C-alpha positions in Angstrom: 1.3 132.8 21.2 4.8 131.3 20.8 3.3 128.5 18.8 1.7 131.0 16.4 5.0 132.9 16.0 6.9 129.7 15.4 4.3 128.5 12.9 4.3 131.9 11.1 8.2 131.8 11.0 8.2 128.3 9.5 5.5 129.3 7.0 7.5 132.3 5.9 10.7 130.2 5.7 8.9 127.6 3.5 7.5 130.2 1.2 10.8 131.9 0.9 12.5 128.6 0.1 9.9 127.7 -2.4 10.1 131.2 -4.0 13.9 130.7 -4.3 13.3 127.3 -5.9 10.7 128.7 -8.3 12.6 131.8 -9.1 15.8 130.0 -10.1 16.1 130.3 -13.9 18.6 130.4 -16.7 18.2 132.7 -19.7 20.2 134.3 -22.4 20.5 135.0 -26.1 21.6 132.8 -29.0 23.3 134.1 -32.1 25.4 132.8 -35.0 29.0 133.7 -35.5 28.0 136.9 -37.5 26.0 138.2 -34.5 22.6 137.5 -36.0 20.0 136.2 -33.5 18.9 132.6 -34.2 15.2 131.8 -34.0 14.0 128.3 -33.1 17.1 127.0 -31.4 16.3 124.1 -28.9 17.9 124.9 -25.6 17.6 122.2 -22.9 19.0 121.1 -19.6 20.1 117.6 -20.4 18.7 114.6 -18.4 15.7 116.8 -17.5 12.4 117.6 -19.2 13.2 121.4 -19.0 13.9 123.4 -22.1 13.0 126.3 -24.3 13.0 127.4 -27.9 14.5 130.8 -28.8 12.1 133.6 -29.9 12.3 136.0 -32.7 15.2 137.9 -31.0 17.1 134.7 -30.1 16.1 134.9 -26.5 15.4 131.9 -24.3 14.4 131.3 -20.7 14.1 128.1 -18.5 12.6 128.5 -15.1 11.8 126.5 -12.0 15.2 124.8 -11.9 16.3 123.0 -8.7 19.7 123.4 -7.2 22.3 121.1 -8.7 24.8 120.5 -11.6 23.5 120.4 -15.2 24.6 120.4 -18.8 23.1 123.2 -20.9 22.9 122.3 -24.6 21.7 124.1 -27.7 21.0 122.5 -31.0 20.0 123.9 -34.3 19.9 122.4 -37.8 23.1 123.2 -39.7 25.1 124.1 -36.6 27.4 122.3 -34.2 25.9 121.4 -30.8 26.6 123.8 -28.0 27.2 122.4 -24.5 28.2 124.0 -21.2 28.2 122.8 -17.6 26.4 125.0 -15.1 25.6 124.9 -11.4 22.5 126.2 -9.6 22.9 127.3 -6.0 19.8 129.5 -5.4 20.7 132.0 -8.1 19.6 132.9 -11.6 22.1 132.3 -14.4 22.6 134.1 -17.7 24.3 132.2 -20.5 24.6 133.8 -24.0 25.3 131.3 -26.7 27.2 131.5 -30.0 26.3 128.8 -32.4 29.0 127.7 -35.0 28.0 126.6 -38.4 29.7 123.2 -39.1 28.4 120.7 -41.6 31.0 118.1 -40.6 30.9 118.3 -36.8 30.0 115.1 -35.0 27.9 117.3 -32.7 25.7 118.4 -35.6 22.1 117.5 -35.3 20.7 115.1 -38.0 17.0 114.9 -39.0 17.1 112.5 -42.0 16.7 108.8 -41.6 16.7 108.8 -37.8 13.8 108.0 -35.3 14.4 111.3 -33.6 16.8 114.2 -34.3 20.1 113.7 -32.7 23.8 114.5 -33.1 26.0 112.5 -35.5 28.1 111.1 -32.7 25.0 109.7 -31.0 23.5 108.2 -34.2 23.9 104.6 -35.2 23.7 105.5 -38.9 26.1 106.5 -41.6 25.3 110.1 -42.4 27.1 112.8 -44.4 26.2 116.5 -44.6 27.0 119.3 -47.0 26.5 122.9 -46.2 26.4 125.8 -48.6 30.1 126.2 -48.7 30.7 122.6 -49.6 28.0 122.6 -52.2 29.5 125.7 -53.8 33.0 124.0 -53.7 31.5 121.0 -55.6 30.2 123.4 -58.3 27.5 120.9 -59.4 25.5 121.4 -62.6 23.1 118.6 -61.7 21.9 116.5 -58.8 24.1 113.6 -60.1 27.2 115.8 -60.0 26.4 116.9 -56.4 25.7 113.4 -55.2 29.0 112.1 -56.5 30.6 114.0 -53.6 28.9 111.9 -51.0 30.7 108.7 -49.9 29.1 105.4 -50.8 27.1 106.8 -53.7 28.0 106.2 -57.4 26.2 108.6 -59.7 26.3 108.3 -63.5 26.0 112.0 -64.2 27.0 112.0 -67.8 23.4 112.4 -69.2 22.8 116.0 -68.4 20.6 117.6 -65.7 18.5 114.7 -64.6 17.8 111.0 -65.4 21.0 109.9 -63.7 21.6 106.4 -62.4 22.6 105.9 -58.8 23.7 103.0 -56.7 24.6 102.9 -53.0 27.3 100.6 -51.6 26.9 98.0 -54.3 23.1 97.8 -54.2 22.6 97.6 -58.0 21.2 99.9 -60.7 20.1 97.1 -62.9 17.1 98.9 -64.2 18.5 102.4 -64.2 17.5 105.3 -62.0 17.5 104.8 -58.3 15.1 101.9 -57.4 16.6 101.5 -53.9 17.5 105.0 -53.2 15.1 107.9 -52.2 15.7 111.5 -53.1 13.8 113.9 -50.8 13.2 117.6 -50.7 12.6 118.9 -47.2 11.9 115.5 -45.9 9.4 114.2 -48.4 10.1 112.2 -51.6 10.1 113.9 -55.0 8.7 110.8 -56.6 7.4 107.6 -55.0 9.7 105.6 -57.3 13.3 106.5 -58.1 13.4 104.5 -61.4 10.2 105.4 -63.3 11.3 105.4 -66.9 11.8 109.1 -68.0 10.3 110.2 -64.7 13.3 109.7 -62.4 13.1 111.7 -59.1 16.1 113.8 -60.0 14.3 115.1 -63.1 12.2 117.2 -60.8 15.2 118.5 -58.8 17.3 121.5 -59.7 20.4 122.6 -57.7 20.3 126.3 -56.9 21.0 128.7 -54.0 17.7 127.8 -52.2 19.5 124.7 -50.8 20.8 125.3 -47.3 22.0 121.8 -46.5 22.2 118.3 -47.8 21.9 115.2 -45.5 22.7 111.7 -46.9 22.0 108.4 -45.2 23.4 105.2 -46.6 21.8 102.0 -45.6 20.7 101.6 -42.0 17.5 103.2 -40.9 16.6 104.3 -44.4 14.7 101.0 -44.6 12.1 102.2 -42.1 12.3 106.0 -42.5 11.0 106.3 -46.0 9.2 104.2 -48.7 11.2 102.6 -51.5 14.6 103.8 -50.2 16.2 100.9 -48.2 19.7 101.6 -49.6 19.7 105.3 -48.7 18.2 108.8 -48.5 19.4 112.1 -49.7 17.5 115.0 -48.3 17.8 118.5 -49.8 16.9 120.9 -47.0 15.9 124.4 -48.0 16.9 127.7 -46.4 14.1 129.2 -44.2 15.2 132.8 -43.4 16.1 132.1 -39.8 18.9 134.6 -40.3 18.7 137.6 -42.6 20.7 137.3 -45.8 20.6 136.6 -49.5 22.7 136.4 -52.7 22.6 137.3 -56.4 24.7 135.7 -59.0 25.0 135.9 -62.7 26.9 133.2 -64.7 28.2 133.2 -68.2 30.0 130.4 -70.2 33.5 131.2 -71.4 33.9 128.2 -73.7 30.3 127.3 -74.3 27.0 129.3 -74.5 25.2 129.6 -71.3 23.7 132.5 -69.2 22.1 132.1 -65.8 20.8 134.3 -63.0 20.5 132.9 -59.4 18.8 134.8 -56.6 17.7 134.2 -53.0 16.8 136.2 -49.9 15.4 135.4 -46.5 14.9 137.2 -43.2 13.1 137.1 -39.9 10.0 139.2 -39.5 8.1 140.3 -36.4 6.2 137.9 -34.1 8.3 134.9 -34.8 7.8 135.0 -38.6 10.5 134.4 -41.2 10.6 133.8 -44.9 12.8 132.8 -47.7 12.5 132.8 -51.5 14.8 132.2 -54.4 15.4 130.5 -57.7 17.1 130.8 -61.1 16.4 131.5 -64.7 18.7 130.4 -67.5 19.2 129.8 -71.2 22.0 128.3 -73.3 23.2 125.5 -75.5 24.8 123.4 -72.7 28.4 122.0 -72.4 28.1 120.0 -75.7 27.7 121.4 -79.2 24.1 120.6 -80.3 23.3 123.4 -82.7 20.5 125.1 -80.8 19.4 126.5 -77.4 18.9 123.3 -75.4 18.7 124.7 -71.8 16.0 127.2 -71.1 13.7 127.8 -68.1 14.0 128.1 -64.4 12.7 127.5 -60.9 11.2 129.6 -58.1 10.8 128.4 -54.5 9.4 130.2 -51.4 8.6 129.4 -47.8 7.2 131.2 -44.8 7.6 130.1 -41.1 5.7 131.1 -38.0 7.5 130.1 -34.7 5.7 129.7 -31.4 7.0 129.1 -27.9 6.6 125.4 -28.4 7.1 124.8 -32.1 6.5 126.2 -35.6 4.5 125.9 -38.8 5.8 126.4 -42.3 4.3 126.6 -45.7 6.2 126.4 -48.9 5.8 126.4 -52.7 7.8 125.5 -55.8 7.4 126.3 -59.5 9.7 124.4 -61.9 9.6 124.7 -65.6 13.0 123.9 -67.1 14.3 122.5 -70.3 17.7 120.7 -70.4 19.5 118.6 -72.9 19.7 114.9 -72.3 22.7 113.1 -73.6 22.3 109.4 -74.5 24.9 106.8 -75.7 26.6 108.1 -78.8 29.0 106.8 -81.4 32.7 106.2 -80.4 35.7 104.4 -81.6 36.6 101.3 -79.6 40.3 100.5 -79.8 42.3 97.7 -78.2 41.1 94.6 -76.4 38.0 94.2 -74.3 40.3 93.9 -71.2 42.2 97.1 -71.9 40.1 99.3 -74.3 40.4 102.9 -75.3 37.3 104.9 -76.2 38.2 107.5 -78.8 36.9 110.2 -81.1 35.6 109.3 -84.6 36.6 111.6 -87.5 34.6 114.8 -87.1 33.0 113.7 -83.7 34.4 114.5 -80.3 33.0 112.3 -77.5 33.5 114.9 -74.8 32.0 117.9 -76.6 29.7 116.6 -79.3 26.3 114.8 -79.4 23.8 113.3 -81.8 21.7 116.4 -81.4 21.7 118.6 -84.4 20.2 121.8 -85.8 18.8 119.5 -88.5 17.0 117.3 -86.0 14.4 119.4 -84.3 11.1 117.5 -84.8 9.8 114.1 -84.0 6.5 112.7 -85.2 4.6 109.6 -84.2 1.2 108.3 -83.0 -0.3 109.5 -79.8 -1.0 106.6 -77.4 -3.5 108.7 -75.4 -6.1 109.3 -78.1 -6.2 106.0 -80.0 -3.3 106.8 -82.4 -3.8 110.4 -83.4 -0.9 112.4 -84.8 1.7 113.4 -82.3 4.5 115.9 -83.1 7.1 117.1 -80.7 9.9 119.6 -80.6 13.2 117.8 -79.9 14.5 121.0 -78.4 12.2 120.5 -75.4 14.6 117.8 -74.1 14.1 117.0 -70.5 11.3 119.4 -69.6 9.9 118.8 -66.1 7.0 121.0 -65.0 6.2 121.0 -61.3 3.8 123.1 -59.3 4.1 122.1 -55.6 2.5 123.3 -52.4 3.5 121.9 -49.0 3.4 122.5 -45.3 5.0 121.2 -42.1 4.7 121.7 -38.4 6.3 120.6 -35.2 5.1 121.2 -31.6 6.0 120.3 -28.1 2.7 119.4 -26.5 4.0 119.2 -22.9 4.2 116.3 -20.6 6.9 114.9 -22.9 4.7 114.6 -26.0 5.7 116.0 -29.4 4.0 116.0 -32.7 5.4 116.7 -36.2 4.1 116.4 -39.7 4.8 117.2 -43.3 2.6 117.2 -46.4 3.1 118.2 -50.1 1.1 118.0 -53.3 3.0 118.3 -56.5 1.4 118.6 -59.9 4.1 117.1 -62.1 4.1 116.8 -65.9 6.4 117.4 -68.8 8.3 115.8 -71.7 11.4 113.8 -72.3 12.8 113.9 -75.8 16.3 112.9 -76.9 18.1 111.1 -79.7 19.7 107.7 -79.1 22.2 105.9 -81.4 20.5 102.6 -82.0 23.1 101.5 -84.5 26.3 102.9 -86.0 28.4 101.8 -89.0 29.3 102.5 -92.5 26.7 104.1 -94.8 26.2 100.8 -96.6 25.8 98.8 -93.3 23.3 101.3 -91.8 21.4 101.6 -95.0 20.9 97.8 -95.2 19.8 97.6 -91.5 17.2 100.4 -91.9 16.0 99.2 -95.3 15.5 95.6 -94.2 13.7 96.6 -91.0 11.3 99.1 -92.6 11.0 97.8 -96.2 12.2 101.2 -97.3 12.6 102.0 -101.0 14.5 104.7 -102.9 18.0 106.0 -103.0 19.6 107.4 -99.9 19.8 111.2 -100.2 20.3 114.2 -97.8 17.0 115.3 -96.4 17.7 119.0 -96.9 19.0 121.3 -99.5 19.3 119.9 -103.1 18.8 116.3 -101.8 22.1 115.1 -103.2 23.3 111.6 -102.6 24.0 110.8 -98.9 27.8 110.8 -98.7 29.3 111.7 -95.3 32.9 112.7 -95.3 33.9 110.1 -92.7 31.8 107.4 -94.4 29.7 106.7 -91.2 26.0 106.8 -90.5 23.8 106.1 -87.6 20.2 105.0 -86.9 18.7 107.3 -84.3 15.8 106.2 -82.2 14.1 109.2 -80.8 13.1 108.8 -77.2 9.9 110.8 -77.4 8.0 110.6 -74.1 5.0 112.6 -72.8 4.8 112.8 -69.0 1.1 113.6 -69.0 0.7 113.2 -65.2 3.3 112.3 -62.6 1.6 114.1 -59.8 1.8 112.9 -56.2 0.7 113.7 -52.7 2.8 112.7 -49.7 2.2 113.2 -46.0 4.1 112.0 -42.9 2.8 112.6 -39.4 4.4 111.3 -36.3 3.9 111.7 -32.5 6.6 111.1 -29.9 6.5 110.4 -26.2 9.4 110.4 -23.8 8.4 107.6 -21.5 11.3 108.3 -19.1 14.6 110.2 -19.1 16.1 107.3 -21.0 13.4 105.9 -23.3 11.3 107.5 -26.0 8.9 106.1 -28.6 7.7 107.5 -31.9 4.8 106.4 -34.0 3.9 107.7 -37.4 2.0 107.3 -40.6 3.3 107.9 -44.1 0.7 108.1 -46.9 1.2 108.6 -50.6 -0.7 108.8 -53.9 1.4 108.6 -57.0 0.0 109.0 -60.5 1.9 107.6 -63.5 0.4 108.6 -66.8 3.2 108.4 -69.4 3.2 107.8 -73.1 6.1 106.6 -75.3 6.0 107.8 -78.9 9.2 106.5 -80.6 10.5 107.3 -84.1 13.5 106.5 -86.3 15.9 108.7 -88.3 19.0 108.3 -90.4 21.9 110.7 -89.7 25.5 111.4 -90.3 28.0 110.9 -87.5 29.2 114.5 -87.2 29.7 116.9 -84.3 29.2 120.6 -83.8 25.4 120.3 -84.0 25.8 120.0 -87.8 24.9 116.4 -88.5 22.6 116.2 -91.6 19.8 113.7 -91.9 19.2 111.2 -94.7 16.0 110.2 -96.6 15.1 107.1 -98.6 14.0 109.2 -101.5 10.3 109.0 -101.9 9.9 107.1 -98.7 11.3 109.0 -95.7 10.2 112.4 -94.4 12.7 115.0 -93.2 15.2 112.3 -92.2 12.5 110.2 -90.4 12.1 106.8 -92.0 9.6 105.3 -89.5 6.9 106.4 -87.1 8.2 103.5 -84.8 11.4 101.6 -84.2 11.4 98.8 -86.8 15.0 97.8 -86.0 13.7 96.9 -82.5 10.5 95.3 -83.9 8.4 98.4 -83.2 8.5 97.3 -79.6 8.2 100.6 -77.8 5.0 102.5 -78.3 3.5 102.3 -74.8 1.0 103.9 -72.5 1.0 103.8 -68.7 -1.9 105.1 -66.7 -1.7 103.8 -63.1 -2.2 105.1 -59.5 -0.3 103.8 -56.5 -1.7 104.4 -53.0 0.5 103.7 -50.0 -0.2 103.6 -46.3 2.8 103.0 -44.1 2.5 103.1 -40.3 5.8 102.9 -38.5 7.1 102.7 -34.9 10.5 103.6 -33.5 12.1 103.3 -30.0 15.1 105.2 -28.8 16.6 104.1 -25.5 19.7 105.2 -23.6 20.8 101.9 -22.1 23.6 103.6 -20.2 25.3 107.0 -20.3 27.4 105.8 -23.3 25.3 103.1 -25.0 22.2 104.1 -27.0 19.8 101.8 -28.9 17.3 102.7 -31.5 15.0 100.3 -33.5 12.2 100.8 -35.8 9.7 98.8 -37.9 7.6 99.9 -40.9 4.5 98.2 -42.4 4.2 99.0 -46.1 0.7 98.6 -47.6 0.4 99.3 -51.3 -2.5 99.3 -53.8 -1.9 99.9 -57.5 -4.5 100.0 -60.2 -4.9 101.3 -63.7 -4.1 100.2 -67.2 -1.0 99.6 -69.3 -0.7 99.3 -73.1 2.7 97.6 -73.2 3.3 97.8 -77.0 1.4 98.7 -80.1 -2.0 97.1 -80.6 -1.7 97.2 -84.4 0.9 97.8 -87.1 -0.3 98.6 -90.5 -1.4 101.3 -93.0 -2.0 104.7 -91.4 -2.6 107.9 -93.4 -0.4 110.0 -91.2 -0.4 113.2 -93.3 -4.1 112.9 -94.1 -3.7 113.2 -97.9 -5.8 110.1 -98.7 -2.8 108.1 -100.0 -0.8 105.5 -98.1 2.8 106.3 -98.8 5.9 104.2 -98.1 6.6 105.4 -94.5 2.9 105.0 -93.7 2.6 101.3 -94.6 3.8 100.0 -91.2 2.9 102.4 -88.4 2.6 101.1 -84.8 -0.6 102.4 -83.1 -1.9 102.0 -79.6 -5.7 101.8 -79.9 -8.1 103.5 -77.5 -9.0 100.4 -75.6 -7.9 100.1 -72.0 -5.1 97.6 -72.5 -3.7 95.5 -69.7 -5.6 95.9 -66.4 -3.5 96.5 -63.3 -5.1 95.7 -60.0 -2.6 94.7 -57.4 -2.3 94.8 -53.6 0.8 93.9 -51.6 2.5 94.6 -48.3 5.8 94.0 -46.6 7.6 94.7 -43.4 10.9 96.5 -42.9 12.9 96.8 -39.8 16.1 98.3 -38.5 18.0 98.1 -35.2 21.2 99.9 -34.2 23.5 100.4 -31.2 25.8 103.4 -30.7 28.5 103.4 -28.0 30.3 106.6 -27.1 33.8 105.6 -26.3 34.4 109.2 -25.0 33.2 112.7 -25.9 35.2 112.5 -29.2 34.6 109.1 -30.6 31.9 106.4 -30.9 31.3 103.1 -32.6 28.0 101.8 -33.9 26.5 98.7 -35.5 23.2 98.3 -37.3 21.2 95.6 -39.1 18.4 96.4 -41.5 15.9 94.6 -43.7 13.8 96.5 -46.1 12.3 96.5 -49.6 11.5 98.7 -52.5 8.2 98.4 -54.5 8.1 98.5 -58.3 7.2 101.4 -60.6 4.4 100.3 -62.9 6.6 100.5 -66.0 9.3 98.3 -64.4 7.0 95.3 -64.0 5.0 92.6 -65.8 1.3 92.0 -65.0 -0.8 88.9 -65.4 -4.3 88.8 -66.8 -5.6 89.0 -63.3 -3.8 92.4 -62.9 -1.3 91.0 -60.4 2.4 91.9 -60.7 5.0 89.2 -61.4 7.3 90.8 -58.8 5.8 93.2 -56.4 8.9 94.3 -54.5 12.6 93.7 -54.2 14.3 93.0 -50.8 17.5 94.4 -49.4 19.2 93.3 -46.1 22.2 95.2 -44.8 24.7 95.0 -41.9 27.1 97.9 -41.1 29.7 98.6 -38.4 31.1 102.1 -38.0 33.6 104.2 -36.1 33.3 108.0 -35.7 36.3 110.0 -34.4 36.7 113.7 -33.6 40.3 114.7 -34.5 42.2 117.7 -33.3 41.5 119.4 -36.6 38.5 117.6 -38.0 36.6 114.3 -38.1 37.0 110.8 -39.4 34.2 108.3 -40.2 34.8 104.7 -41.1 32.0 102.2 -42.0 32.2 98.6 -43.0 29.1 97.2 -44.8 27.5 94.1 -46.2 24.3 93.8 -48.2 22.2 91.2 -50.0 19.7 92.2 -52.7 17.0 89.8 -53.8 15.9 91.3 -57.1 13.5 89.8 -59.5 13.3 90.3 -63.3 12.2 93.7 -64.4 11.7 95.7 -67.6 14.4 98.0 -69.0 12.9 99.4 -72.3 12.8 96.2 -74.5 14.8 93.8 -72.3 14.5 92.1 -69.0 17.1 92.5 -66.3 17.4 91.5 -62.7 19.5 89.3 -60.4 20.2 88.6 -56.8 23.3 90.6 -55.6 25.6 90.7 -52.7 28.2 93.3 -51.7 30.7 94.1 -48.9 32.9 97.1 -48.6 34.5 99.9 -46.6 33.5 103.5 -46.6 35.8 106.3 -45.3 35.1 110.1 -44.9 37.1 112.9 -43.4 37.0 116.6 -43.0 40.1 118.4 -41.9 41.1 122.0 -41.2 44.8 123.1 -41.2 44.8 126.5 -39.6 42.4 129.2 -40.7 43.0 129.0 -44.4 43.4 125.4 -45.6 40.7 122.7 -45.5 40.4 119.2 -46.9 37.4 117.0 -47.4 37.7 113.5 -48.8 36.0 110.2 -49.1 36.4 106.8 -50.7 34.2 103.7 -51.0 35.7 100.3 -51.7 33.0 97.8 -52.7 33.3 94.1 -53.7 29.9 93.5 -55.4 28.9 90.2 -57.0 26.0 88.8 -59.0 24.6 86.0 -56.8 22.5 84.0 -59.2 21.6 83.4 -62.9 23.9 83.0 -65.9 26.3 85.6 -64.7 26.7 84.3 -61.1 30.0 85.4 -59.6 30.5 88.3 -62.0 30.6 91.9 -61.0 27.4 93.9 -61.7 27.6 96.2 -64.7 28.9 99.7 -64.1 30.0 98.8 -60.5 33.6 99.9 -59.7 35.6 98.5 -56.9 36.7 102.0 -55.7 35.2 105.5 -56.1 36.7 108.5 -54.4 36.5 112.2 -53.9 39.3 114.6 -52.8 38.5 118.2 -52.2 41.2 120.6 -50.8 40.5 124.3 -50.5 42.5 127.4 -49.6 41.3 130.8 -48.5 43.5 133.8 -48.3 43.4 137.6 -48.1 42.9 140.0 -45.2 39.4 138.6 -44.6 39.8 135.3 -46.4 37.9 136.8 -49.3 39.9 135.0 -51.9 40.0 131.3 -52.4 40.9 128.3 -54.5 39.1 125.0 -54.4 39.8 121.7 -56.2 37.7 118.6 -56.3 39.0 115.3 -57.8 36.4 112.7 -58.5 37.6 109.2 -59.5 36.6 105.6 -60.1 38.5 102.5 -60.9 37.5 100.3 -63.8 34.1 98.6 -64.2 32.3 96.4 -66.7 29.9 97.5 -69.5 27.6 94.5 -68.9 26.9 91.7 -66.4 28.8 89.3 -68.6 32.0 91.2 -67.7 33.3 91.0 -71.3 34.0 94.7 -72.0 35.8 97.0 -69.5 35.0 100.6 -68.9 38.4 102.1 -67.8 38.9 103.9 -64.6 39.3 107.7 -64.6 39.6 110.8 -62.5 38.5 114.3 -63.4 39.3 117.6 -61.8 37.0 120.6 -61.1 38.6 123.9 -60.1 37.1 127.0 -58.6 38.8 130.3 -58.1 37.2 133.1 -56.1 38.4 136.7 -56.0 36.8 139.0 -53.4 36.3 142.4 -55.1 34.7 144.2 -52.2 32.6 143.3 -49.2 30.1 140.6 -50.4 31.1 140.9 -54.0 33.1 138.1 -55.7 34.2 137.0 -59.1 34.2 133.3 -59.5 35.8 131.2 -62.1 34.6 127.5 -62.4 36.3 124.9 -64.5 34.6 121.5 -64.8 36.7 118.6 -66.0 39.8 120.7 -66.1 41.9 118.3 -68.2 39.2 117.3 -70.6 39.1 113.7 -69.3 37.3 110.9 -71.1 35.2 109.1 -68.5 33.0 106.3 -69.8 29.9 105.7 -67.7 27.6 103.5 -69.9 28.1 101.3 -72.9 25.4 99.6 -75.1 26.4 96.0 -75.7 30.0 95.0 -76.1 30.9 96.8 -79.4 29.3 97.1 -82.8 31.4 95.0 -85.2 34.5 95.7 -87.2 35.6 99.2 -88.2 39.0 98.7 -90.0 41.3 97.3 -87.4 39.1 98.6 -84.6 35.4 98.6 -83.7 32.6 101.0 -83.1 30.7 101.4 -79.9 27.8 103.4 -78.5 28.5 104.8 -75.1 28.4 107.8 -72.8 31.3 109.8 -71.5 31.3 112.6 -69.0 31.3 116.0 -70.7 34.6 117.7 -71.4 36.1 120.9 -70.1 33.6 123.7 -69.6 34.3 127.0 -68.0 32.0 129.7 -66.5 32.6 133.1 -64.9 30.2 134.3 -62.2 29.7 137.6 -60.5 28.2 136.9 -57.0 27.0 139.2 -54.4 26.1 138.0 -50.9 24.4 140.3 -48.4 
């Protein structure tokens, strides 16, 4: 009997002890600083497998916790990491969490360019982030202007809204665009190649209030975390409606004609659902005088998310149809020596506010490369007109037993046009007349193409040959998917395996044409005809000055399969290792007509008579052209160590080797369809230091890179060299009290051409130092008023690889003033290039001959001062 009693007592005691163990739990609620519940926050007990994801109301619960000491942490994209020590002693615990938004915190979780999401201080990569506040402070009108605020990145943003040139830490931009640099939207590329001629990735990106956050990786693991982006990744992450809110804004130009409406709204719904939508519509002439409405269109984006206990699914869509003006090199006065030049205005033409565009130049005609040479007529006012219709989805789930799966996929139906005038030659009327006449065998006197057709006699005595960049983007559609599965093998080691696939169409036609024009600003430049030969200022259906080189047709498809594997290991409590390897497998097939198949008589107007302008017309016939049938593969790898010196500082080192494949129009192909150069390789070493300061953060990174680049096409010339670079990158974000903040960065780079005729020279357009200084001050009872200044500068660089002509250094200032009128309603004044600075970003050649005691040159400058006033309501 006693035995039974003792057994019963022991059984009850065991059950009670077990029930206490099982019943122990921690729960609570997670909100942001405004008191809104946050859905989808990861809450975990560190060094265990126990965790939870907050529900629709921000609630979480972790059960079955044994007695002991733990660190409770919470992480959420766009917010600083929350950590708190807790102790279980047979009791349930409640911990409510307030998450603080902080784009610069070293505790912020990063998802771009890393094997697994982790905080900045734990990552062995150079990463910068920009939240909504910093984006608004930068006041960007294009992706290029936004990216200039990121350390290590040089963006030539003088060409308008798209088609910018980017380089990262001295990795070159020899072919234009961004060959080694990948631009992403919500974790997937916008285009497989960053340097497709007239189809650059940033053409299909518009900056609006849908963007919730920007993450930028330079070097490092970018080699293995994306295709064709070994030098870096910039990821534009959209708002998802996790917290309710929205905004409306209407913007008007004060010193130039523009009108724009921005809108966005997002909110949680019941049952773990949330949504967000937004976009913009606009119209206007743009910041330069062109004589017509050059900017017109808009964008709409939307997404919807369903959250579950163990993950989420999201679907999203984008519709973009926007026209914007593209500014190409234009006539300027070149004064002084090549070592110390000054780029100045010509009589009647201001290089910061004028352009070759004109109310008289609104139509371009040529032959259509897609239908065997039929007539093609385009409206110059279309400018850069990307059209994109995208559908995408993503998901992420915790499968239990330390398994996780995540994936993204997007299809984008991309097409459009790219039309803009380019100054191919500038000089006196007599000089330009001779060049055009000799190239085209034109006859007749030179007269104005409009009005009474009087003799062509510009007041400043100058004329220019304009080659019209007239490009049809018939199909630049793509499909991307990236699926990965992760397994935590132990408390210290995790492995991730994934597969990236891509299909990229490139069906683009080049239809070039030639015009004669005055050099005159205000959108008032009149055109000239060779009387009886030219038509409406157009003297050729090709580009005879360039040997009619440039009628082309590309029709190719790239298919990519890239499996990759990554390992993340905590070697000790302070030392973390991550390494990854990627296998790139590429097939490209199609056809290229790389120049006209015939040049002869062509009855363009169909009147049965071959007239002067119709005697030499470049035509691409309907045959297939050059066959492309190529396969290639390469391996990229990256390995890094991160050592936490303490809770507020860390050092890291990383070595990476990667490559970037070639867009079809940047390569030459043999008769067998194989490419001359299939890919270009980049190796990089970086060492960094991250420090949490009393009032901010400081990041320092030293870097070295070697780029093995083969010859490639850039319009009608070949470019390409091996390059090497070393440098130092610094970034800081500081807060002085509750009102004053300072963000700043600089990148010093010593870049060098490492082969060929220009060995030892500095690559063209590569400055030794680029920098960004951004102070801001908020004041008022609720800090509803504010002033923000951004200073973006660069030291001198060279126009060409021969280092003959200098492009001077410059700094320009952007100013934003905000007046809070009432709760949520603000009046915002934005001034871009406050002091009307001339900043030369690109020069054609090294000058165009004598002009009195000076010379002429064709170049691009940043646009001059432009001012807008916005009424913004946030709710």
